All heavy atoms as an XYZ file, in Angstrom:
805
protein
N      92.345    280.728   -266.630
C      90.982    281.066   -266.295
C      89.992    280.119   -266.954
O      88.905    279.936   -266.469
C      90.706    282.490   -266.742
C      90.124    283.292   -265.676
S      89.851    285.021   -266.017
C      90.941    285.460   -267.287
N      90.334    279.511   -268.042
C      89.402    278.657   -268.757
C      89.102    277.368   -268.012
O      88.202    276.637   -268.370
C      89.942    278.347   -270.157
O      91.176    277.668   -270.054
N      89.862    277.042   -266.928
C      89.621    275.831   -266.169
C      88.517    275.986   -265.136
O      88.095    275.021   -264.539
C      90.905    275.385   -265.467
C      91.968    274.935   -266.464
O      91.591    274.569   -267.595
O      93.160    274.967   -266.118
N      88.058    277.201   -264.887
C      87.002    277.434   -263.902
C      85.651    277.011   -264.468
O      85.374    277.214   -265.642
C      86.929    278.913   -263.525
S      88.344    279.461   -262.580
N      84.842    276.434   -263.597
C      83.483    276.090   -264.007
C      82.709    277.380   -264.237
O      83.013    278.413   -263.654
C      82.813    275.246   -262.928
N      81.693    277.321   -265.077
C      80.948    278.505   -265.467
C      80.453    279.382   -264.341
O      80.532    280.591   -264.399
N      79.931    278.809   -263.258
C      79.338    279.612   -262.194
C      80.250    279.725   -260.974
O      79.845    280.228   -259.943
C      78.004    279.003   -261.787
N      81.477    279.277   -261.074
C      82.393    279.271   -259.943
C      83.044    280.649   -259.753
O      83.625    281.216   -260.673
C      83.474    278.225   -260.200
C      84.322    277.902   -259.028
C      85.262    276.741   -259.332
O      84.885    275.846   -260.105
O      86.370    276.768   -258.796
N      82.944    281.195   -258.547
C      83.580    282.472   -258.224
C      85.087    282.273   -258.292
O      85.607    281.244   -257.893
C      83.151    282.939   -256.809
C      83.910    284.165   -256.376
C      81.649    283.200   -256.783
N      85.808    283.290   -258.813
C      87.265    283.186   -258.889
C      87.891    284.542   -258.599
O      87.216    285.567   -258.568
C      87.718    282.644   -260.252
C      87.297    283.470   -261.433
C      88.166    284.400   -261.998
C      86.033    283.306   -262.011
C      87.784    285.151   -263.093
C      85.657    284.048   -263.116
C      86.537    284.977   -263.656
N      89.205    284.531   -258.358
C      89.923    285.752   -258.009
C      91.062    285.981   -259.000
O      91.645    285.036   -259.523
C      90.476    285.642   -256.596
N      91.355    287.257   -259.233
C      92.452    287.667   -260.106
C      93.205    288.810   -259.443
O      92.637    289.547   -258.636
C      91.924    288.156   -261.456
C      91.204    287.151   -262.335
C      90.591    287.861   -263.541
C      92.157    286.062   -262.785
N      94.439    288.983   -259.840
C      95.233    290.109   -259.354
C      95.172    291.234   -260.378
O      95.295    291.000   -261.577
C      96.671    289.683   -259.131
C      97.518    290.759   -258.498
C      98.906    290.262   -258.158
O      99.469    289.450   -258.869
N      99.443    290.746   -257.059
N      94.981    292.453   -259.920
C      94.937    293.626   -260.792
C      96.349    293.913   -261.289
O      97.295    293.995   -260.501
C      94.372    294.855   -260.041
C      94.439    296.101   -260.912
C      92.946    294.592   -259.585
N      96.474    294.068   -262.597
C      97.741    294.430   -263.228
C      97.562    295.767   -263.935
O      96.554    295.983   -264.592
C      98.178    293.364   -264.236
C      98.390    291.959   -263.682
C      98.711    290.994   -264.807
C      99.481    291.951   -262.624
N      98.515    296.651   -263.803
C      98.451    297.928   -264.490
C      97.672    298.970   -263.717
O      97.185    298.733   -262.611
N      97.548    300.155   -264.327
C      96.933    301.299   -263.671
C      95.636    301.779   -264.335
O      95.162    302.873   -264.041
C      97.938    302.461   -263.639
C      99.155    302.168   -262.791
C      98.785    301.930   -261.331
O      97.981    302.641   -260.757
N      99.361    300.900   -260.739
N      95.068    300.981   -265.230
C      93.882    301.427   -265.959
C      92.660    301.661   -265.075
O      91.787    302.448   -265.421
C      93.524    300.445   -267.076
O      93.150    299.199   -266.528
N      92.608    300.997   -263.921
C      91.439    301.149   -263.043
C      91.755    301.916   -261.757
O      90.968    301.909   -260.815
C      90.858    299.774   -262.732
C      90.272    299.084   -263.963
S      88.928    300.014   -264.727
C      87.611    299.709   -263.564
N      92.910    302.577   -261.726
C      93.273    303.408   -260.574
C      92.446    304.696   -260.625
O      92.076    305.140   -261.699
C      94.763    303.729   -260.629
N      92.099    305.249   -259.534
C      92.584    304.969   -258.189
C      91.751    303.952   -257.400
O      92.163    303.528   -256.333
C      92.520    306.341   -257.512
C      91.304    306.981   -258.118
C      91.313    306.501   -259.561
N      90.606    303.539   -257.889
C      89.754    302.591   -257.150
C      90.413    301.227   -256.996
O      90.302    300.585   -255.956
C      88.399    302.445   -257.840
C      87.447    301.478   -257.173
C      86.937    301.948   -255.813
O      86.953    303.161   -255.531
O      86.519    301.086   -255.016
N      91.091    300.765   -258.033
C      91.751    299.460   -258.028
C      93.225    299.665   -258.347
O      93.572    300.064   -259.460
C      91.124    298.525   -259.066
C      89.670    298.230   -258.814
C      88.686    299.026   -259.376
C      89.295    297.173   -258.008
C      87.336    298.766   -259.149
C      87.943    296.903   -257.769
C      86.963    297.707   -258.337
N      94.067    299.393   -257.374
C      95.505    299.578   -257.541
C      96.170    298.267   -257.966
O      95.690    297.179   -257.629
C      96.130    300.077   -256.237
C      95.638    301.443   -255.805
C      96.056    302.567   -256.743
O      97.073    302.431   -257.451
O      95.347    303.599   -256.757
N      97.266    298.396   -258.672
C      98.023    297.215   -259.099
C      98.382    296.372   -257.880
O      98.765    296.892   -256.844
C      99.293    297.636   -259.837
C     100.039    296.455   -260.395
C     101.051    296.825   -261.445
O     101.485    297.990   -261.486
O     101.391    295.944   -262.235
N      98.189    295.068   -258.010
C      98.489    294.133   -256.933
C      97.299    293.752   -256.083
O      97.348    292.758   -255.361
N      96.218    294.519   -256.136
C      95.024    294.154   -255.375
C      94.389    292.915   -255.992
O      94.564    292.626   -257.175
C      94.017    295.308   -255.351
C      94.473    296.470   -254.502
C      93.465    297.581   -254.413
O      92.741    297.842   -255.397
O      93.414    298.210   -253.346
N      93.629    292.212   -255.172
C      92.926    291.004   -255.611
C      91.455    291.350   -255.792
O      90.836    291.945   -254.906
C      93.060    289.865   -254.571
C      94.545    289.568   -254.291
C      92.309    288.617   -255.031
C      95.341    289.121   -255.499
N      90.904    290.977   -256.958
C      89.469    291.168   -257.201
C      88.799    289.806   -257.273
O      89.376    288.843   -257.796
C      89.196    291.992   -258.478
C      89.883    291.394   -259.708
C      89.592    293.438   -258.270
C      89.541    292.073   -261.030
N      87.606    289.721   -256.721
C      86.814    288.493   -256.735
C      85.691    288.691   -257.739
O      84.966    289.688   -257.684
C      86.256    288.176   -255.329
C      85.394    286.917   -255.368
C      87.398    288.038   -254.324
N      85.564    287.735   -258.665
C      84.612    287.853   -259.766
C      83.538    286.776   -259.679
O      83.839    285.598   -259.490
C      85.342    287.757   -261.118
C      86.244    288.989   -261.277
C      84.384    287.689   -262.288
C      87.628    288.686   -261.566
N      82.291    287.217   -259.822
C      81.125    286.329   -259.866
C      80.714    286.200   -261.323
O      80.202    287.164   -261.916
C      79.991    286.933   -259.037
C      78.653    286.234   -259.187
C      78.671    284.809   -258.686
O      79.018    284.593   -257.518
O      78.345    283.914   -259.495
N      80.938    285.025   -261.949
C      80.621    284.865   -263.372
C      79.165    285.115   -263.736
O      78.879    285.577   -264.831
C      81.007    283.419   -263.675
C      82.018    283.087   -262.637
C      81.588    283.852   -261.403
N      78.256    284.850   -262.830
C      76.838    285.026   -263.134
C      76.243    286.214   -262.371
O      75.037    286.266   -262.148
C      76.081    283.741   -262.825
C      76.516    282.598   -263.744
C      75.757    281.318   -263.507
O      74.931    281.247   -262.568
O      75.997    280.373   -264.272
N      77.090    287.168   -262.011
C      76.632    288.349   -261.281
C      75.723    289.212   -262.138
O      75.829    289.229   -263.365
N      74.847    289.948   -261.490
C      73.905    290.827   -262.188
C      74.645    292.029   -262.766
O      75.406    292.698   -262.069
C      72.820    291.290   -261.227
N      74.416    292.303   -264.038
C      75.038    293.443   -264.713
C      74.157    294.666   -264.591
O      72.943    294.588   -264.755
C      75.243    293.122   -266.195
C      76.177    291.977   -266.519
C      76.173    291.701   -268.010
C      77.573    292.278   -266.037
N      74.794    295.794   -264.296
C      74.071    297.063   -264.267
C      75.051    298.179   -264.603
O      76.262    297.990   -264.524
C      73.397    297.285   -262.929
C      74.344    297.441   -261.766
C      73.563    297.654   -260.471
N      74.445    297.928   -259.383
C      74.990    297.024   -258.590
N      74.722    295.738   -258.768
N      75.792    297.384   -257.611
N      74.509    299.293   -264.963
C      75.331    300.461   -265.273
C      76.201    300.791   -264.064
O      75.702    300.919   -262.951
C      74.414    301.640   -265.615
C      75.169    302.864   -266.083
O      76.223    302.716   -266.718
O      74.690    303.978   -265.814
N      77.510    300.874   -264.276
C      78.436    301.181   -263.194
C      79.123    299.975   -262.591
O      80.045    300.127   -261.786
N      78.698    298.753   -262.945
C      79.354    297.552   -262.431
C      80.790    297.479   -262.920
O      81.108    297.877   -264.042
C      78.637    296.285   -262.929
O      77.353    296.170   -262.410
N      81.662    296.930   -262.085
C      83.024    296.630   -262.503
C      83.008    295.203   -263.021
O      82.518    294.301   -262.334
C      83.990    296.789   -261.328
C      84.042    298.201   -260.827
C      83.492    298.538   -259.605
C      84.622    299.205   -261.587
C      83.531    299.841   -259.136
C      84.663    300.519   -261.140
C      84.112    300.829   -259.915
N      83.495    294.996   -264.234
C      83.340    293.702   -264.892
C      84.643    293.208   -265.516
O      85.569    293.979   -265.771
C      82.251    293.764   -265.989
C      80.897    294.139   -265.396
C      82.634    294.707   -267.115
N      84.666    291.919   -265.779
C      85.712    291.279   -266.554
C      85.073    290.866   -267.874
O      84.006    290.242   -267.875
C      86.244    290.045   -265.817
C      87.366    289.296   -266.511
C      88.642    290.138   -266.531
C      87.620    287.972   -265.816
N      85.691    291.264   -268.967
C      85.144    290.949   -270.289
C      86.238    290.350   -271.165
O      87.432    290.509   -270.889
C      84.584    292.206   -270.946
N      85.812    289.679   -272.213
C      86.750    289.136   -273.192
C      86.409    289.722   -274.555
O      85.317    289.510   -275.076
C      86.679    287.613   -273.233
C      87.785    287.017   -274.055
C      87.822    285.509   -273.972
O      86.792    284.866   -273.735
N      88.981    284.937   -274.161
N      87.360    290.483   -275.103
C      87.185    291.133   -276.399
C      88.364    290.790   -277.299
O      89.515    290.988   -276.898
C      87.105    292.655   -276.232
C      85.908    293.199   -275.475
C      86.088    294.667   -275.175
C      84.646    292.984   -276.281
N      88.071    290.291   -278.475
C      89.119    289.947   -279.435
C      90.188    289.062   -278.816
O      91.385    289.261   -279.044
C      89.754    291.215   -280.025
C      88.738    292.088   -280.728
O      87.808    291.536   -281.344
O      88.859    293.325   -280.653
N      89.785    288.109   -277.982
C      90.710    287.178   -277.362
C      91.491    287.751   -276.190
O      92.345    287.091   -275.618
N      91.211    288.982   -275.807
C      91.920    289.643   -274.714
C      90.987    289.840   -273.529
O      89.832    290.228   -273.693
C      92.425    291.011   -275.198
C      93.236    291.757   -274.181
C      93.760    293.072   -274.718
O      93.858    293.258   -275.939
O      94.075    293.930   -273.882
N      91.483    289.569   -272.312
C      90.705    289.803   -271.101
C      90.892    291.239   -270.670
O      92.005    291.762   -270.696
C      91.152    288.847   -269.996
C      90.766    287.445   -270.284
C      91.548    286.491   -270.870
C      89.493    286.842   -270.066
N      90.830    285.327   -271.011
C      89.572    285.513   -270.521
C      88.304    287.296   -269.514
C      88.496    284.636   -270.444
C      87.232    286.420   -269.441
C      87.329    285.112   -269.896
N      89.812    291.887   -270.264
C      89.863    293.294   -269.899
C      88.983    293.534   -268.669
O      87.866    293.031   -268.578
C      89.446    294.191   -271.090
C      89.585    295.658   -270.751
C      88.075    293.866   -271.582
C      89.448    296.576   -271.956
N      89.522    294.303   -267.732
C      88.825    294.665   -266.497
C      88.486    296.144   -266.587
O      89.362    296.994   -266.711
C      89.750    294.357   -265.314
C      89.322    294.959   -264.000
C      88.005    294.904   -263.572
C      90.254    295.555   -263.179
C      87.625    295.454   -262.357
C      89.892    296.106   -261.951
C      88.578    296.048   -261.548
N      87.190    296.462   -266.557
C      86.739    297.841   -266.720
C      85.401    298.058   -266.001
O      84.788    297.133   -265.500
C      86.542    298.190   -268.201
C      87.797    298.171   -269.041
C      88.678    299.361   -268.727
N      89.777    299.508   -269.659
C      90.984    298.990   -269.507
N      91.243    298.259   -268.466
N      91.933    299.204   -270.396
N      84.934    299.285   -266.070
C      83.605    299.620   -265.548
C      82.621    299.622   -266.701
O      82.868    300.245   -267.739
C      83.624    300.984   -264.868
C      82.293    301.307   -264.200
C      82.323    302.614   -263.448
O      82.919    303.588   -263.898
N      81.681    302.632   -262.280
N      81.514    298.933   -266.510
C      80.467    298.857   -267.522
C      79.596    300.109   -267.414
O      79.108    300.446   -266.331
C      79.613    297.607   -267.283
C      78.487    297.334   -268.261
C      79.046    297.018   -269.647
C      77.626    296.179   -267.749
N      79.411    300.788   -268.528
C      78.576    301.991   -268.544
C      77.619    301.967   -269.724
O      77.992    301.600   -270.830
C      79.441    303.248   -268.634
C      80.214    303.529   -267.388
C      80.640    304.953   -267.367
N      81.546    305.199   -266.273
C      82.455    306.133   -266.279
N      82.609    306.911   -267.337
N      83.229    306.318   -265.249
N      76.422    302.414   -269.464
C      75.412    302.529   -270.515
C      75.532    303.905   -271.148
O      75.628    304.916   -270.453
C      74.024    302.338   -269.929
C      72.962    302.375   -270.998
C      71.608    302.009   -270.449
N      70.947    301.334   -271.527
C      70.513    300.092   -271.507
N      70.625    299.384   -270.438
N      69.953    299.553   -272.552
N      75.526    303.926   -272.470
C      75.587    305.176   -273.223
C      74.418    305.180   -274.192
O      74.534    304.672   -275.300
C      76.923    305.283   -273.956
C      78.109    305.300   -273.009
C      79.449    305.294   -273.717
O      79.523    304.930   -274.909
O      80.441    305.658   -273.056
N      73.296    305.702   -273.734
C      72.074    305.651   -274.537
C      71.588    304.218   -274.620
O      71.329    303.590   -273.612
N      71.503    303.693   -275.827
C      71.082    302.307   -276.037
C      72.261    301.346   -276.104
O      72.077    300.153   -276.274
C      70.259    302.204   -277.330
C      68.938    302.951   -277.269
C      68.036    302.443   -276.158
O      67.866    301.216   -276.032
O      67.508    303.283   -275.404
N      73.467    301.848   -275.985
C      74.675    301.029   -276.111
C      75.395    300.906   -274.773
O      75.121    301.643   -273.840
C      75.626    301.652   -277.130
C      75.041    301.691   -278.503
C      76.031    302.274   -279.454
N      75.515    302.149   -280.808
C      76.253    302.236   -281.864
N      77.540    302.476   -281.766
N      75.721    302.093   -283.051
N      76.344    299.984   -274.746
C      77.186    299.763   -273.576
C      78.637    299.980   -273.974
O      79.006    299.796   -275.130
C      77.014    298.349   -273.052
C      75.668    298.070   -272.474
C      74.592    297.550   -273.131
C      75.239    298.288   -271.143
N      73.523    297.439   -272.283
C      73.905    297.871   -271.046
C      75.871    298.784   -269.996
C      73.173    297.943   -269.872
C      75.145    298.855   -268.818
C      73.802    298.438   -268.760
N      79.464    300.321   -272.987
C      80.901    300.468   -273.220
C      81.644    300.099   -271.948
O      81.086    300.137   -270.842
C      81.236    301.896   -273.636
N      82.902    299.728   -272.113
C      83.780    299.434   -270.997
C      84.717    300.620   -270.813
O      85.438    300.995   -271.736
C      84.590    298.164   -271.284
C      83.775    296.898   -271.470
C      84.670    295.758   -271.907
C      83.042    296.537   -270.182
N      84.687    301.212   -269.621
C      85.478    302.409   -269.348
C      86.540    302.138   -268.293
O      86.255    301.503   -267.278
C      84.578    303.541   -268.836
C      83.751    304.154   -269.894
N      84.141    305.276   -270.565
C      82.551    303.791   -270.415
C      83.217    305.587   -271.466
N      82.248    304.700   -271.386
N      87.728    302.648   -268.527
C      88.781    302.641   -267.522
C      88.516    303.806   -266.577
O      87.981    304.834   -266.987
C      90.138    302.795   -268.188
N      88.882    303.670   -265.329
C      88.739    304.779   -264.382
C      89.861    305.796   -264.581
O      89.696    306.966   -264.288
C      88.741    304.257   -262.944
C      87.590    303.312   -262.598
C      87.700    302.859   -261.150
C      86.246    303.960   -262.862
N      90.988    305.338   -265.085
C      92.112    306.215   -265.396
C      91.851    306.824   -266.774
O      91.755    306.098   -267.767
C      93.405    305.396   -265.394
C      94.638    306.208   -265.664
O      94.588    307.275   -266.279
N      95.773    305.691   -265.223
N      91.713    308.144   -266.884
C      91.373    308.773   -268.163
C      92.441    308.620   -269.261
O      92.177    308.925   -270.414
C      91.161    310.243   -267.804
C      91.838    310.435   -266.509
C      91.836    309.116   -265.799
N      93.600    308.097   -268.918
C      94.652    307.878   -269.917
C      94.350    306.665   -270.807
O      95.019    306.457   -271.815
C      96.002    307.698   -269.233
N      93.326    305.883   -270.448
C      92.969    304.685   -271.198
C      91.642    304.887   -271.913
O      90.701    305.428   -271.343
C      92.881    303.468   -270.258
C      94.205    303.077   -269.673
C      94.720    303.746   -268.571
C      94.940    302.054   -270.231
C      95.946    303.405   -268.021
C      96.175    301.692   -269.695
C      96.672    302.375   -268.592
N      91.577    304.420   -273.139
C      90.379    304.580   -273.973
C      89.259    303.632   -273.551
O      89.505    302.569   -272.977
C      90.735    304.326   -275.434
N      88.030    304.017   -273.881
C      86.853    303.171   -273.665
C      86.759    302.143   -274.784
O      87.261    302.361   -275.887
C      85.593    304.022   -273.626
N      86.111    301.031   -274.487
C      85.878    299.971   -275.477
C      84.370    299.853   -275.682
O      83.650    299.453   -274.761
C      86.397    298.636   -274.965
C      87.866    298.517   -274.801
C      88.687    299.335   -274.088
C      88.692    297.507   -275.356
N      89.972    298.880   -274.157
C      90.011    297.758   -274.922
C      88.452    296.407   -276.165
C      91.078    296.963   -275.274
C      89.511    295.602   -276.510
C      90.809    295.881   -276.085
N      83.844    300.198   -276.852
C      82.408    300.021   -277.105
C      82.058    298.534   -277.187
O      82.872    297.727   -277.630
C      82.185    300.716   -278.445
C      83.529    300.814   -279.074
C      84.552    300.767   -277.997
N      80.870    298.199   -276.731
C      80.397    296.806   -276.775
C      79.203    296.693   -277.715
O      78.249    297.452   -277.571
C      79.963    296.346   -275.390
C      81.034    296.152   -274.338
C      80.381    295.789   -273.007
C      82.014    295.083   -274.747
N      79.226    295.726   -278.623
C      78.063    295.512   -279.474
C      76.865    294.968   -278.674
O      75.719    295.228   -278.975
C      78.544    294.497   -280.507
C      79.757    293.865   -279.914
C      80.334    294.844   -278.936
N      77.190    294.198   -277.599
C      76.183    293.655   -276.687
C      76.910    293.228   -275.416
O      78.115    293.413   -275.303
C      75.412    292.496   -277.333
C      76.332    291.390   -277.820
O      77.268    291.003   -277.086
O      76.122    290.899   -278.943
N      76.204    292.623   -274.497
C      76.808    292.243   -273.224
C      77.388    290.834   -273.216
O      77.859    290.357   -272.180
C      75.781    292.393   -272.101
C      75.324    293.831   -271.843
C      74.232    293.856   -270.777
C      76.488    294.710   -271.448
N      77.394    290.160   -274.359
C      77.907    288.788   -274.436
C      79.382    288.687   -274.069
O      79.832    287.640   -273.606
C      77.668    288.221   -275.831
N      80.147    289.742   -274.254
C      81.582    289.723   -273.954
C      81.865    289.754   -272.453
O      82.953    289.396   -272.013
C      82.275    290.901   -274.631
N      80.889    290.175   -271.653
C      81.095    290.275   -270.207
C      81.063    288.871   -269.613
O      80.122    288.117   -269.807
C      80.029    291.181   -269.556
C      80.219    291.223   -268.046
C      80.102    292.585   -270.146
N      82.114    288.550   -268.860
C      82.264    287.210   -268.289
C      82.056    287.146   -266.784
O      82.024    286.079   -266.209
C      83.649    286.658   -268.610
C      83.946    286.565   -270.076
C      83.136    285.442   -270.694
N      83.616    285.178   -272.042
C      82.882    285.326   -273.127
N      81.639    285.725   -273.019
N      83.369    285.066   -274.307
N      81.943    288.307   -266.143
C      81.731    288.299   -264.707
C      81.747    289.692   -264.121
O      82.206    290.642   -264.750
N      81.232    289.780   -262.897
C      81.108    291.045   -262.180
C      81.999    290.983   -260.936
O      82.001    289.987   -260.206
C      79.639    291.283   -261.755
C      79.490    292.556   -260.954
C      78.741    291.307   -262.979
N      82.734    292.058   -260.698
C      83.571    292.144   -259.501
C      82.660    292.328   -258.292
O      81.821    293.228   -258.274
C      84.575    293.309   -259.610
C      85.342    293.482   -258.302
C      85.534    293.080   -260.768
N      82.822    291.444   -257.302
C      81.987    291.520   -256.102
C      82.781    291.949   -254.872
O      82.201    292.322   -253.867
C      81.240    290.196   -255.834
C      82.215    289.042   -255.668
C      80.218    289.932   -256.935
C      81.572    287.752   -255.180
N      84.125    291.887   -254.968
C      84.943    292.254   -253.817
C      86.374    292.517   -254.265
O      86.820    291.990   -255.281
C      84.942    291.121   -252.791
C      85.677    291.411   -251.520
C      85.591    290.248   -250.541
O      84.834    289.309   -250.738
N      86.366    290.320   -249.492
N      87.080    293.338   -253.500
C      88.517    293.524   -253.710
C      89.200    293.502   -252.363
O      88.589    293.787   -251.330
C      88.827    294.830   -254.437
C      88.754    296.063   -253.566
C      89.355    297.265   -254.243
C      89.329    298.465   -253.300
N      89.996    299.619   -253.866
N      90.478    293.150   -252.385
C      91.259    293.198   -251.150
C      92.720    293.453   -251.494
O      93.157    293.198   -252.611
C      91.110    291.913   -250.338
O      91.656    290.828   -251.044
N      93.424    293.955   -250.516
C      94.852    294.218   -250.675
C      95.587    293.095   -249.938
O      95.381    292.916   -248.744
C      95.204    295.570   -250.093
C      96.630    295.996   -250.347
C      96.874    297.382   -249.801
N      95.918    298.349   -250.314
C      96.145    299.143   -251.361
N      97.283    299.067   -251.992
N      95.230    300.000   -251.753
N      96.417    292.336   -250.634
C      97.134    291.230   -249.982
C      97.901    291.703   -248.742
O      98.535    292.756   -248.754
C      98.111    290.751   -251.063
C      97.466    291.151   -252.349
C      96.767    292.453   -252.044
N      97.772    290.919   -247.669
C      98.474    291.224   -246.436
C      97.798    292.247   -245.550
O      98.312    292.579   -244.485
N      96.635    292.746   -245.964
C      95.933    293.764   -245.170
C      94.472    293.370   -245.036
O      93.666    293.661   -245.904
C      96.060    295.126   -245.827
C      97.512    295.525   -245.988
C      97.627    296.846   -246.638
N      97.696    297.840   -245.565
C      97.630    299.133   -245.780
N      97.450    299.603   -246.988
N      97.748    299.964   -244.780
N      94.141    292.715   -243.953
C      92.787    292.225   -243.730
C      91.717    293.308   -243.810
O      90.642    293.107   -244.310
C      92.677    291.561   -242.361
C      93.209    290.202   -242.326
C      92.885    289.640   -240.991
N      92.972    288.197   -241.087
C      92.846    287.391   -240.083
N      92.631    287.874   -238.891
N      92.934    286.111   -240.252
N      91.996    294.455   -243.286
C      91.000    295.522   -243.228
C      90.891    296.312   -244.512
O      90.059    297.186   -244.635
C      91.300    296.448   -242.062
C      91.195    295.728   -240.734
C      91.530    296.666   -239.600
N      91.718    295.909   -238.393
C      90.869    295.888   -237.384
N      89.768    296.582   -237.449
N      91.109    295.187   -236.330
N      91.750    296.002   -245.458
C      91.745    296.739   -246.725
C      90.960    295.982   -247.785
O      91.457    295.674   -248.849
C      93.180    296.999   -247.187
N      89.723    295.644   -247.476
C      88.877    294.986   -248.462
C      87.587    295.788   -248.624
O      87.208    296.561   -247.752
C      88.572    293.533   -248.077
O      87.716    293.481   -246.983
N      86.940    295.590   -249.764
C      85.722    296.339   -250.075
C      84.799    295.436   -250.872
O      85.242    294.718   -251.772
C      86.085    297.591   -250.880
C      84.919    298.486   -251.189
C      85.401    299.760   -251.865
C      84.247    300.691   -252.172
N      84.707    301.923   -252.814
N      83.510    295.504   -250.585
C      82.514    294.725   -251.301
C      81.812    295.602   -252.329
O      81.605    296.798   -252.097
C      81.482    294.176   -250.311
O      80.474    293.473   -250.995
N      81.433    295.002   -253.466
C      80.742    295.728   -254.539
C      79.367    295.136   -254.829
O      78.874    295.224   -255.923
C      81.593    295.722   -255.809
C      82.861    296.511   -255.636
C      84.033    295.892   -255.227
C      82.869    297.891   -255.836
C      85.188    296.628   -255.038
C      84.018    298.624   -255.647
C      85.172    297.984   -255.238
O      86.311    298.713   -255.049
N      78.746    294.544   -253.839
C      77.403    293.967   -254.023
C      76.335    294.989   -253.808
O      76.395    295.900   -253.115
C      77.184    292.793   -253.092
C      78.057    291.586   -253.363
C      77.800    290.513   -252.331
C      77.828    291.047   -254.751
């Protein structure tokens, strides 16, 4: 991922079940590095050297990254600097009609 230019849109494959049922393992997500952040956005962040895909939520004056699957813990954010991009679309490989936009 570090080879992508800063503003270049890129795609990743969802691994694991932390974002189910909205995002299933094997689906492809498209990320806009300079996308607008807002409460409820699905984002890619880097925390402690680890990449994490979660939903951004505002909690009072603070932000946190939440998994949609309640079996996974939330990650509090000191600020939004860790967020590296916003999910703008998802699709299921091999199924043209199984795509969704998040703009």
